N, C-alpha and C positions, 0 to 999 in steps of 0.2 A: 337575969338571963334564964330562959326556960330550961328546965332539966331535960337532958336527953336520956330517955328511958328505953330499956329493952324488954320486950314481952316474952315470957316463957310460956310454953303451951304443952299440952299432952301430945304424944306422938300421933301423927296422921299418916294415912297411906300416901305413898309417893309414886307418881307416874314418871317413869324414866323411859324415853323413847317409845311411849305409847303402851308400856307394859306396867301393870299395877304391882308394886312391891308391898308386902305386908308391913305393918307397923313394927318398929323396933324400940327397944328400951332406950330412954333418954339418958345419956351419960354426960352431956355437957351442954352449955348454952348454945354453942355454935351448931351442934348436932340438932338441937331442938329447932333452931331457926331454919336449918336446912330442911327439916321434915315439915315445916310450915308450908314450904313451896311444893307445888306439883307441876311438873312439866306436862302440858296437855297435848301439844302437837309434837310431831317428830319428823314429818315429811321434809326431805332436804330441798326446800324451796322457801321463798319469802313468805312471811306472815306479817300483816300490818293491821293494827287496831286503830280505829278512830278514837279521838280524845274523849268521847262520851257515848253513851247509848249502845254499847257493844253487846249487852246482855239481853236475852229473851226475858219476857215478863216473869217467867217462873224460875229465873236464875239458873237454868240448867244448860243453856247453850250460849256460846260466844260467837258472834259474827265477825268475819275478817275478810280481807282480800289478799291477793298473792303477788302484789307488786314486788319486783326483784331486788331493788336496792334497799338498804336498811331503813332509810328515812321515808321511803315511799315517794321521793321527789320525782322519780321516773315513772310516768303513768303508763305502765306496760302490763298491768294485770289483766288476766282473761277470765277470772272466775271470782264469784262471790260465794263464800262457803261459811259454814258454821260447824263448831265442834261441841260435842257433849262433854261436860266436865266430869261426868261420872264414868262413862264408858269409853271415851276417846273417839267415838264414832264421828266421822266427818261427812257432812252432807253438802253437796253442791247445789246452791240455790239458783245460780245463774251462770251461764257460759256465754261470753260475748262472741259475736260473729261479724262477718263482713268487714274485718279489719278494725273493728272498734275495740276499745279497752274499757275496763270498769274498775271501780274502787271506792274507798271512803264510805263504808257501809255503816248505817246505824239502824237500831231496832225501834219499833213502836213499843211504848210501855203498856199498851192495852191489848195487843193481839200479836199474831205471828208475822206481821208485815215488816219488811225491811226496805230502806230507801238508800240509794247510792248514786254515784256519778256514772253516767255512760258517755263515752266519747263518741265522735262521729263514726257512723257506719259508712263504708265506702269512702274513706277520707281522700281528699284531693289536695293539691298544693294550695288552693285558696280556701280550703275548709278542712284543715287537719286539727288535731287536738290543741287547744289553747284555753286560756281562762275564759274566753268569751265564745268558745265552741264546745260546749258540753251541756248536758241536761240531767235532771233528776229522773230516775225511774223507780217504781215500786214493785216489789215481788212479795207475794204471800208464800211463806215457807210451806204451806200445805199444797201449793201449786207451783213447784219449782220450775224455772225456765220461762214462765209467763211474765213478761215485764210490761208494766203499764206506765206510759209516759206521765210523769208528774206535771211538769211545766210545759205549756205550749210555747212554741217558738214561731215568731212571725217577723221576718227581716225585710219584707216588702211593703212599702206604703200603699194605701193607708194602713197603719198598724192596728192591731186588734186589742181592745181592753181585756185584761186578764192574761194576755200572752206576753212573754219576754222577747227580747231581741238579741239574746246572747247566751251566756253560760251561767248556770247555777252550780253551787259547790257546798260541800259539808252540810247536808240536809239533816235537820234534827227535829223530831216530833216534840210538841209541847207535852205538858204533864198528863193531859187527857188522851194523848195519841191522836189528836185531831189536826190542828194547824201545824205547818212545817216551816221552820226558818231555814234560810240559806244565805250565802254571800253570792254576789253577782257581778259580772262585768258585761259590757254592752258591745256587741259586734258591729252595730250600725255606726257607733261613734269611735270604734277602735282605730280608725285611720287618722283621727284628729289627735295630734300630739301636743297641741297648745290650745288653751282656752281663749276664745275671742268673743266679742259681742255678737258675732254672726253665728257662732256654733259653740256647743259645749264639747268636752272631751270625755272619753271613757274613764270612769273612776269606780273603784270597788265600793259597793254598797251592800246593804242588808235587805232582804225581802222575806215575804211570807206567802206560802201557798195554802189555799183552802180547799180541801177535798170535797167532792160532791157537787162542784160547780164546774163541769167540763167546759173547755174552750175549744172551739173549732176555728181554724184559720184558713185563709186562702192558700191555694197551691201555686202561688206566684213564684215560688222558689222550691227546688227539690229539698232544701234544708228547712222549709217550714214544716212544723209538726204540731198535730193536735195534742191537747193535754187534758188530763183528768181533773186538774185543779185550776182555780182562778188565782193567778200569781200577780203580786204587786211589789214594788219597791217601797220601803217604809222609812228610809233615812234620807235626810236632806243634806246634799253635798254641795261644796263650793270649789270650783277649780282654782281660784286664787283667793285663799282665805285672808282676811284682814289680820295682820299681826296683833296678838293680844286679845282677839275675839274668840267666840265660841264656834266660829265657822269651822267646818271640817272638810278635808279633801279626801278622806278615806274612812269607811266604816267597815269593821271586820271583827273576827274572833268573838262572835256574839254568843249570848246564852238567854234562854227563857228565864224570866224572873219568877221563881217559886213554882211549885207543882200546881198551884191554883192562884197564880198572881201574887199580889202583895197588898198591904194596907197602906193607904195614904195617911199622912199625919192626922187627918180629920176622922180616921176610922173607916173611910169608904174604900171598898175593895176595888182594886184595878185588876180586872180579870186576865188581861193579856199585856205583857210588856217584855221588851227585849233589851238587855244590857249589851253594850258592845264597846270595842276600842275605837275611839275617834281620833284621827290625826289632826292636831291643831298646829298653828304657827305662833310661837311665843312673840312677845313684844320685841325680843332681840333678833327675831327672824329665824330661829331654829324650829325644827319640826319635832314634836313629841306626841306620844299617844296618851290619852286620858280616858277615864271611864265616862261613858254616856249612857243614857237610857232613852227609849222611845216608848211612850204609852200608846197602846193601840185601841182604836174604837171597836165597838162590837161588830160593826160591819165595815169591811175593807173595800167595798165595791163602788163607793161614792167618790167622784172626782173632787180633788182639793184645789190647790193653786194652779194646777196644770194637768194635761192629759195623763191618765194612768199609764197609757201605752207609750208616751213620749212622742216626739216628732223626728223628722229626719235630721234635725240639728239640736234637739233638746233631749235630755235624759228623761226617762219615765218619772213622773211626779208621785209623791206619797198621797194616799187617800186622805180625804177630809177627816179631821179628828186625830191625826197622828201628832203627838206632842213630844218633841225631842228636847232633852235637857242634859246639861253637863253636870257630872257628879263630883269629879275631882279637879283640883287646881294645884298641881304640883310643880309649877314652873319655878318656884323659888326654893325648892329643896336642893340639897347638895347634889343629888342625882335625880334630876327631874324626869317625869314621865314614867309610864309603865316600862319595866325592863325585865331581863332574864330570858329564859328559853321561850320559844314561841308557845303561847298558851291562850286558851279561850277563857273568857270570864265565866265564872260559875256561881250560881245563886244557891243559897241555902234552900232546902225544901220548903220552908215556910215563907220564903221571899223576903225576909227581913235583912239579909246581908248578901252583898255581892263581893266575891273574892277575886283578887288579882295579885300580880307580882310587881314589886318595886325593890330597889336597892335601899338598904338602910344607910346611915351616915358612914358606916365602915365599908360600904361598897358590896355588901353581901345581899343576895337576892332573898327576900323574905315574903311571906304571905301577909296581905293586908285585906281588910274588908271595909265596905262603905254601905250605908243604908241607901235603898232606892229613893228615899226622900231627901238625900243629900246629907251634909254635915261633915265633920272631921273624920277622915279614915282612921281605923284602928289597926295598929301593927299587931298581927296575930302571932307570928313565929319570931323567935330570937335565937336562931341557930348559929353556930360557928361556921357552917357550910351553906353555900347557896342552894336554894331549891333548883332542881335540875330537870324538871319535867312539867308537862301539863298535869292537872289535878282534878279530882272530883270529891264531892261531899258524900258522906254516908247518908242513907235514907232517913235516919233519925236526926240528922243535922248536927251530930256531936263530934264527928271526925272529918278530916280531909286527908285523902291519900295522895302521895306524890313520891318522887324519887329524890333522894338527897344522899350525897357521899357514897355513891355506888350501891345504894340499898333502897328498898321500899320503906317508907315511913308512914305512920299515921300521926297526924297532929290533932291534939285535943282542942276543940274550938273554944271551950270555956277558959281553959288555963293556958293554952299555948304550948303545953308540954309536947315534945316530939318523941315518938316511940319508934325505934328501929325494929322493923319486922323481918328483915332478911339479913343474912350475913353479908358483910362488905365484900365485894368482888374486885377483880382487876378491872381496869377501864374497858378492856375488850369484852367482858361479859357483864358489864353493868346494865341495869334496867334501861331500856330505851326511853328517850325523853318525850315521845309522842303521846303516850297514854298511860294512865294509872287509874283504873275505873272500878268503883264499887259496884257490886251486884245489887239488884233491886231489893233483895231480902237483907242486905247489909252484912252477909256472912262471908263474902269473898271479895277479893280484889284481883282484877285481871291486868296483866302487863306483859311486856315483851322483853326477852333477853336474847342476845346472840349466842348461839350454841355451835361448837365445832363438831363436825362429823366427817364421814369419809369423803363427802363432796364439798367440803369447805365450811365456812361460817354462815349460818342462816338464822334469821329471826325465828324464835319459837315462842309460843304462848305459854305463860305460866299463870297459876292461880295460887293465892295464899289465903289462909283464914286469919283475919286480924285479931280475933278474940275480943275480950273486953279489957279496957284500960283500967 
């Protein structure tokens, strides 16, 4: 079993309620761990971090939204903001209007753009916020308030290639800050609750938007919107998967593989690929999630087996050259399928490993990795406590940050040793499970803790310095 280690560090400045306190002499391990943390925000409102991509490229700003409930399940945020980790300055990047709400913001790794979900403006009973009634918008932090629609929406036939017909969600830039991945649901098919030969049903899939290829749509509906990107669905879904097959009825919780793709077993570089959780049906009829990957072609605008834009009765089809593969086969394990808290797959920076969560034979949620080329998964962690959050890799690929046992931990990727970085807290004040995100320079980890104040308990953003193992 891996050792559970604690890191001691020199004293660091502490931000409490937005005020910077000077360093103090270290007198105990618990005091040292407390000083590793800095509370960055203090406003008595909700603060929500996305599971990845919350940092500006220079590692100085953290982007967040202000949804009110701790998990962000209620989509009621009205602002996209960012906070400077040195000064505590908060900037508002976008203020929603006309009854719309916004949230789930991520940053480009290459510049000051952020991308996030915007719900319907002027919502109506037939077009209010839903998984298939939302879109991605992009804001440059140098021009706050100016939102550029990412994905076009066209819900009136004949549909438009490069436009979606529903809602995109959790938008993440690739390592170059160019292509943007997202999950998607389809408004045109949302009324179908059963798959038939005559029509397909709405299923969650994964897509990609390509900036620099704007799409204009007809104005056949007031909900049709032009977009600055050419958007396509890249996963192949099946409404009624054959038991025991690799058919999937849902693709979600995706991740770009590598900062610059990955190497096939023959040494050829795959420039763009996305790993995702695919829901399969076992031979016994149960539904479980497994790790899948889709290799993407250099050009995503060429029609494959069906129209990119879909039809009135068919889902949008992946472009030609998208190759979807299953990487894990866990149905015979004691605890089959990916398990644990909701988490997004995450790839090592070099693309050689894809990390995910499963239960070990004792029922404890542990970190596992698998190669994008397939093979036997490797159990990385061997902790006595379950991993309790989403996770991210350090930029050098040596550590993974996550929450365990009411603390933030760093797990050494080579040895599996787990290092407790923060003092264990009560359940009420434990790090939230939604995000634990390394900064681009590898020097900080951002996460959320609930903090009590005069106006109740609110999520606040914290940062710690993990140091060297």
